[in-house]
N, C-alpha and C positions, 0 to 999 in steps of 0.2 A: 078612155085616156090612152095615150100612146107613149112609147119609149121616148126618153129625152137624151139629147147629146150635150155634153159639157166639155169645154176645151180649157186647158190650163197651160200656163207657161212657168218656167223656173230656169234659173241659170245654174250651171256647175262652175266650180272654181276653175279658172282658166289654166289648167295644168294637165298636160297630156297623160301623165302617169295616173293621176286621179281620175281623169275622164275614162281611161281604159279600165281601171278597176271598177268604176261605177257600171260600165257596160257589162263587164264580166258578172257582177252581182245580178244584173237583170237578165242574164242568160240562164240563170238558175235561181230564181226567186224562191225564198223559203216557202215550203208548203203551207205553213201557218198564215203567211201573208196572202197567198192565193185563196185560202179558205175564208179569210176575213173579207177579201174583196167580193168573192162570189156570194158570201152569206149576207152581204148588205144590199143585194139586188143590183149590183153592177154586172151587166151582161157582157160587155166588151170593154177592154181597156188597152189602148195602144200608146206607146211613148216613142216619139221621134226625136232625133238629135241633129243639130247643125252647129258646127263649132262647139261652143259650150252652152248653147241654148237648147232647152228641152221643151217639147210640146206634148201634152197628154190629151188624148181624146177618150172620153169616157161615155159609154152608152148605158143608160140605166132603165130599169123597168119603172112603171108608175108607182111601185111600192118603195122606191129609193127615197131616202131623206138624208140631206147633208148633216142635219142635227143628230139623227140616230147613228149615222156612221161615225161622227166625231165622238159621241158618247161611248160607243162600243170600242173604238180605238183607244180611248183613254183608259179603259178597263182591261185591255188586252196587253199583257206584259211583253209578248213576242212582237206585237206591232210597235210598241214603244221602243223595244230594243232595235228593231229594224229602222225606225225613224231616226233614232239617235245615231246609228251607224251611217245612214244616208246623209245626215247633216254634215258629216266629215267631207263630203264631196260637193254639197250644194251650197249656193249662196243666194241671198234674196235678190230679186229683180229690183232695180232702182225704184225708190219711193214706196217700198213695201213697209208694212208696219213691223215693229220688232217681233221676231220669231215667225213671221209669216213666210210660208214656203210657196207651195203651188198657188199661183194667182189665177182666179177664174177670169177667162177672157170674154169679152162681149162680141157677139156676132155683128159684123157690119155689112156683110154681103152674102147673098145666097143665089145660086143659079138654078 
């Protein structure tokens, strides 16, 4: 079994001040968040921005599970605090379910 790559999209509120604050938080992500990411078998995680649209590329080991990550995050107070803080800056992409943040993207092309 090999590593997997998952891509996600999310929008930020279209406010330059909020976008800049969000970027600043991501220049110094809390150590507990980094520990949570690495501890769930996520090997690489990159976030890109254009205007107020974010793209996240996540590379995971074969041991990664979305379900296990979600359960671990629910039990981690620091992750919940981070997610609540980040929601100040984020907004759902059109047609998202209530409370849905990062949306998993479908690959349509590979070279």
